[in-house]
C-alpha positions as CSV (number, residue, x, y, z in Angstrom):
1,M,14.9,2.4,14.9
2,N,11.6,4.1,14.2
3,V,9.4,2.4,11.6
4,L,6.0,3.4,10.1
5,I,3.6,0.8,8.9
6,A,1.6,2.5,6.1
7,A,-1.4,0.4,5.9
8,D,-4.1,0.8,3.0
9,M,-7.0,-1.7,2.8
10,E,-7.7,-2.9,-0.8
11,G,-4.4,-4.9,-1.1
12,I,-4.9,-6.7,2.3
13,A,-4.8,-10.4,2.2
14,G,-8.2,-12.1,2.4
15,I,-10.2,-9.1,1.0
16,E,-11.6,-10.2,-2.3
17,S,-14.7,-7.9,-2.7
18,Y,-15.0,-4.2,-2.8
19,R,-17.7,-4.4,-0.1
20,D,-14.9,-5.3,2.5
21,C,-13.5,-1.8,2.0
22,L,-16.7,0.2,2.3
23,P,-18.5,1.2,5.4
24,S,-21.7,1.2,3.4
25,H,-21.6,-2.5,3.6
26,P,-21.4,-3.0,7.3
27,A,-21.0,-6.8,7.6
28,A,-18.4,-7.1,4.8
29,Y,-16.6,-4.0,6.1
30,R,-16.3,-5.5,9.7
31,R,-14.7,-8.4,8.1
32,G,-12.3,-6.2,6.1
33,R,-11.3,-4.2,9.2
34,R,-10.5,-7.5,11.0
35,Q,-8.4,-8.6,8.1
36,M,-6.6,-5.3,7.9
37,T,-5.8,-5.3,11.7
38,D,-4.6,-8.8,11.5
39,E,-2.1,-7.9,8.8
40,V,-0.9,-4.8,10.7
41,L,-0.3,-6.9,13.9
42,V,1.7,-9.3,11.8
43,A,3.9,-6.6,10.6
44,I,4.3,-5.1,14.2
45,E,5.3,-8.5,15.5
46,A,7.9,-9.1,12.6
47,L,9.3,-5.6,13.0
48,R,9.8,-6.0,16.8
49,A,11.6,-9.3,16.1
50,A,13.9,-7.5,13.5
51,G,14.9,-5.0,16.1
52,A,12.6,-1.9,15.6
53,E,12.2,0.1,18.6
54,R,9.5,2.6,17.9
55,I,6.5,1.5,15.6
56,S,3.7,3.7,14.4
57,V,0.8,2.7,12.1
58,G,-0.6,5.0,9.4
59,D,-4.1,4.2,8.7
60,W,-4.3,5.3,5.1
61,H,-7.7,4.0,3.8
62,M,-10.4,6.6,3.4
63,V,-10.4,8.8,6.4
64,G,-8.3,6.6,8.5
65,T,-10.7,4.9,10.9
66,N,-10.3,1.3,9.7
67,V,-7.6,-0.4,11.9
68,E,-9.1,-1.6,15.1
69,R,-7.5,0.5,17.7
70,E,-8.7,-1.6,20.5
71,R,-6.4,-4.6,19.2
72,M,-3.3,-2.4,19.0
73,P,-0.4,-2.7,21.5
74,A,-0.4,0.1,23.9
75,D,2.8,1.4,22.7
76,V,1.8,1.6,19.0
77,E,0.3,4.8,17.9
78,V,-2.2,4.7,15.0
79,R,-2.5,7.9,13.1
80,P,-5.3,8.5,10.4
81,I,-4.5,9.5,6.8
82,A,-5.6,13.1,7.6
83,D,-2.3,13.6,9.4
84,L,-0.7,13.5,6.0
85,A,-2.4,16.8,5.0
86,L,1.1,18.4,5.2
87,A,-0.1,21.9,4.8
88,E,3.3,23.5,5.7
89,A,6.0,25.5,3.9
90,E,8.3,22.5,4.2
91,P,6.2,19.3,4.5
92,S,7.6,16.3,5.9
93,M,6.5,12.6,6.0
94,A,8.4,12.1,9.1
95,K,6.9,15.1,10.8
96,A,3.5,14.0,9.9
97,H,4.0,10.8,11.8
98,G,5.7,12.2,14.8
99,G,9.2,11.6,13.3
100,P,12.1,10.8,13.2
101,L,11.3,8.0,10.7
102,D,13.9,5.4,9.7
103,A,12.0,3.0,7.5
104,V,8.5,2.5,6.1
105,V,6.6,-1.0,5.6
106,M,3.8,-0.5,3.1
107,I,1.0,-3.1,3.3
108,G,-2.6,-3.3,1.7
109,H,-1.8,-1.2,-1.2
110,H,-3.5,-1.2,-4.7
111,A,-3.0,-0.5,-8.4
112,R,-3.3,3.0,-9.8
113,T,-5.9,4.8,-12.0
114,P,-6.4,3.6,-14.8
115,S,-5.6,0.0,-14.1
116,P,-8.3,-2.1,-15.6
117,R,-7.2,-5.2,-13.9
118,G,-6.3,-3.9,-10.5
119,F,-8.6,-4.5,-7.5
120,C,-10.3,-1.2,-6.6
121,S,-7.8,0.5,-8.7
122,H,-7.6,4.2,-8.1
123,T,-5.2,7.0,-7.2
124,F,-6.4,8.8,-4.0
125,V,-9.9,9.2,-5.4
126,W,-12.0,7.5,-8.0
127,G,-11.3,8.7,-11.5
128,M,-8.2,10.8,-10.7
129,E,-4.8,10.2,-12.3
130,V,-1.5,11.6,-10.8
131,L,1.1,12.5,-13.4
132,L,4.7,13.3,-13.1
133,D,6.7,14.1,-16.2
134,G,3.9,12.4,-18.1
135,D,4.2,9.2,-16.1
136,S,1.1,8.0,-14.2
137,L,1.9,7.3,-10.6
138,S,0.2,4.9,-8.0
139,E,-0.3,6.1,-4.5
140,T,2.7,4.0,-3.6
141,Q,4.8,5.5,-6.2
142,T,3.8,9.0,-5.0
143,Y,4.6,8.3,-1.5
144,A,7.9,6.7,-2.5
145,Q,8.9,10.1,-4.1
146,A,8.1,11.9,-0.9
147,L,10.2,9.3,1.2
148,A,13.0,9.4,-1.2
149,A,13.2,13.2,-0.8
150,E,13.7,12.7,3.0
151,G,16.1,9.6,2.6
152,V,13.7,7.2,4.1
153,P,13.8,3.7,2.7
154,I,10.8,1.3,2.0
155,L,11.5,-2.1,3.6
156,V,8.5,-4.0,2.2
157,A,5.8,-3.1,-0.3
158,A,2.7,-5.5,-0.3
159,G,-0.5,-5.7,-2.1
160,D,-2.2,-6.4,-5.4
161,R,0.0,-8.0,-8.2
162,W,-1.0,-5.2,-10.6
163,L,0.4,-2.5,-8.4
164,L,3.7,-4.4,-8.2
165,E,3.9,-4.9,-11.9
166,E,3.5,-1.0,-12.4
167,M,6.9,-0.6,-10.7
168,R,10.1,-0.2,-12.5
169,E,13.0,-2.4,-11.4
170,G,14.7,-0.7,-8.3
171,E,12.2,2.0,-8.2
172,L,11.6,1.3,-4.4
173,G,15.3,0.7,-3.6
174,S,16.0,-2.6,-2.1
175,A,12.4,-3.0,-0.9
176,R,10.9,-6.5,-1.1
177,L,7.8,-6.7,-3.2
178,L,5.1,-9.1,-1.8
179,T,2.0,-10.0,-3.8
180,T,-1.0,-10.8,-1.6
181,K,-3.6,-11.0,-4.4
182,E,-4.5,-10.7,-8.1
183,G,-7.2,-8.3,-9.0
184,E,-9.8,-9.4,-11.4
185,G,-11.1,-5.9,-12.4
186,R,-12.0,-3.3,-10.0
187,G,-14.6,-5.2,-8.1
188,R,-13.2,-8.6,-7.3
189,A,-9.8,-10.2,-6.5
190,R,-8.3,-13.6,-5.8
191,S,-6.3,-13.5,-2.6
192,L,-3.8,-15.7,-1.0
193,E,-4.8,-17.4,2.1
194,P,-4.2,-14.8,4.8
195,A,-2.1,-17.3,6.9
196,D,0.2,-17.8,3.9
197,A,0.4,-14.1,3.2
198,H,1.3,-13.4,6.9
199,I,4.2,-16.0,6.7
200,A,5.4,-14.3,3.6
201,L,5.3,-10.8,5.3
202,R,7.0,-12.0,8.2
203,E,9.8,-13.5,6.1
204,A,10.1,-10.3,4.0
205,I,10.6,-8.1,7.0
206,A,13.0,-10.6,8.6
207,A,15.0,-10.7,5.4
208,G,15.5,-7.0,5.5
209,G,17.2,-7.4,8.8
210,R,19.3,-10.4,7.7
211,R,20.4,-8.9,4.4
212,S,21.8,-5.8,6.2
213,R,23.2,-7.5,9.3
214,G,26.6,-5.7,10.0
215,R,25.5,-2.9,7.9
216,R,23.1,-0.1,8.2
217,W,19.5,-1.3,8.8
218,P,17.1,-0.7,7.1
219,P,18.3,-1.1,3.5
220,R,18.9,1.7,1.0
221,P,16.0,4.1,0.0
222,S,14.2,4.2,-3.2
223,S,15.8,6.0,-6.1
224,S,16.1,9.7,-5.8
225,P,13.1,11.9,-6.4
226,R,12.7,13.5,-9.8
227,S,14.3,16.9,-10.5
228,P,12.6,19.9,-8.8
229,R,11.9,21.1,-12.2
230,S,9.5,18.2,-12.6
231,S,5.9,18.9,-11.8
232,A,3.1,16.7,-10.6
233,T,-0.4,17.3,-11.7
234,A,-3.6,15.5,-11.3
235,R,-6.4,15.3,-13.8
236,S,-9.7,13.5,-13.9
237,R,-10.3,10.6,-16.1
238,R,-14.0,10.0,-16.6
239,S,-13.3,7.1,-18.9
240,T,-10.5,5.6,-21.0
241,A,-10.4,2.9,-23.8
242,S,-9.8,0.3,-21.2
243,W,-12.7,1.3,-19.0
244,R,-15.1,2.6,-21.6
245,S,-17.5,-0.3,-21.5
246,C,-17.7,-0.1,-17.7
247,S,-17.8,3.7,-17.4
248,R,-21.4,3.9,-16.2
249,R,-20.3,2.1,-13.0
250,P,-17.4,3.2,-10.8
251,I,-16.9,-0.3,-9.4
252,H,-17.3,-3.4,-11.4
253,G,-16.3,-6.9,-11.6
254,C,-15.0,-7.4,-15.2
255,A,-12.3,-10.1,-15.8
256,P,-8.6,-9.3,-16.2
257,C,-7.5,-8.4,-19.7
258,S,-5.1,-11.2,-19.9
259,A,-4.4,-14.5,-17.9
260,G,-1.8,-14.2,-15.2
261,P,0.7,-16.9,-14.0
262,A,-0.4,-19.7,-11.8
263,A,-0.4,-18.7,-8.1
264,P,-1.8,-20.3,-4.9
265,W,-5.0,-18.1,-4.8
266,R,-7.9,-19.0,-2.5
267,R,-10.7,-21.1,-4.1
268,R,-14.1,-19.7,-3.8
């Protein structure tokens, strides 16, 4: 069983400030890298316990130099997001990660452009929106389309609450959705305690194995990709009604538009 851990940074448990995600803030970024690497190692441990044989890690934040390579097990390859350029006649997610690929665990992911509540919300770059048949897609939803085209299931998707609320029921197949934090605008978030999030991640990965014991593991893939007649386009959004008051600053700390349900967030 060959499993890819697709790791972004903004949705990692314990990261509550945009500074933790940016090399331009060295002390905070070192802390963010450590938190990201901790969560990746938890996923590796849980996947091995669930029976995965070959595990690779996709470092999908910025240019892909965030996961602390020196802490990775010797038999786990870390590949930067640049390897997803896929400039081929027949691009393949599995080929980009050294395939074959049987399942993906997505950790650390964030809400899409133009979410006003999502922490560090964006779609690939600041101010860009990805549309498919008129629907705005997050990065996670875009990756899910590519994976569904190859029949590769997503086992777990973890990150910001507002990312997960963007999903339609069953959109990621039988993937378990795990909330690690709640964005409070693009600049701040309230996170679960990392230890609690790590327990939940282990349980989510283990549950995928238990649920399909005696059947094919991993579980079924996400819903089939859209018709080939569909077209995906990207457009720039300089501001929207939701962002207009903050359009002079690409990163800010405005409060969420509405109160969310009670959750065991960390106290500042």
